[in-house]
C-alpha positions in Angstrom: 32.1 15.0 11.4 29.9 17.2 13.6 28.4 15.7 16.8 24.8 16.4 15.6 25.5 14.6 12.3 26.8 11.6 14.3 23.7 11.5 16.5 21.4 11.7 13.5 23.3 8.9 11.8 23.0 6.8 14.9 19.3 7.4 15.2 18.7 6.4 11.5 19.9 2.8 12.1 17.0 0.9 13.6 18.1 -1.2 16.6 16.3 -3.8 18.7 16.3 -3.6 22.5 19.2 -6.1 22.6 21.3 -3.9 20.4 21.1 -6.0 17.2 20.0 -4.6 13.9 16.3 -4.7 13.2 15.1 -7.3 10.7 14.3 -5.6 7.4 12.8 -8.6 5.6 9.3 -8.5 4.2 6.8 -10.3 6.4 4.3 -12.8 4.9 1.5 -10.4 5.8 3.2 -7.6 3.8 3.8 -9.9 0.9 0.1 -11.0 0.8 -1.0 -7.4 1.0 1.2 -6.5 -2.0 0.0 -9.5 -3.9 -3.6 -8.6 -3.4 -2.9 -5.1 -4.6 -1.5 -6.5 -7.8 -4.1 -9.2 -8.3 -7.4 -8.6 -6.6 -9.2 -11.7 -5.5 -9.2 -14.4 -2.8 -6.0 -15.6 -1.2 -6.0 -19.4 -1.5 -2.7 -20.0 0.3 0.3 -18.2 1.6 3.4 -19.7 3.1 7.1 -18.9 3.7 9.8 -21.4 2.5 13.5 -21.5 3.0 15.7 -22.7 0.1 19.4 -22.4 -0.2 19.5 -20.2 2.9 17.0 -17.7 1.5 13.4 -17.2 2.5 10.6 -16.7 -0.1 6.9 -16.1 0.3 4.7 -18.2 -1.9 1.2 -16.9 -2.5 -1.8 -18.3 -4.5 -4.6 -16.0 -5.4 -7.9 -16.8 -7.1 -8.5 -13.7 -9.2 -11.8 -12.1 -9.9 -11.8 -13.6 -13.4 -11.3 -17.1 -12.1 -7.6 -17.6 -12.7 -5.2 -18.8 -10.1 -2.1 -16.7 -9.8 1.1 -18.1 -8.1 3.4 -15.4 -6.8 6.8 -15.7 -5.3 8.4 -12.9 -3.3 12.0 -12.9 -2.1 11.6 -12.1 1.6 14.9 -10.3 1.9 14.5 -7.9 -1.1 10.8 -7.7 -1.1 10.7 -8.2 -4.9 8.4 -10.6 -6.7 10.3 -13.2 -8.6 9.5 -14.7 -12.0 9.7 -18.5 -12.0 9.7 -20.9 -14.8 6.3 -22.7 -14.8 8.0 -26.0 -15.8 9.8 -27.7 -13.0 
């Protein structure tokens, strides 16, 4: 591999000052922003929970039409999850 290609590859991997890989998980703030884009309204609550070693963001929004939407985002993948309403 050419030296310039190696340098470009090394620069493309984000590192923190201590040399560890940067955290790529979705922040709660980013999750709330995405949730508001999908469902305009007032955010009633937003929290991060850890279950089975994975973090998820739980967001409740009061939509403009008066409904409460409960959204769940996997913090590692950044994807909204569907959950069964019955628990």
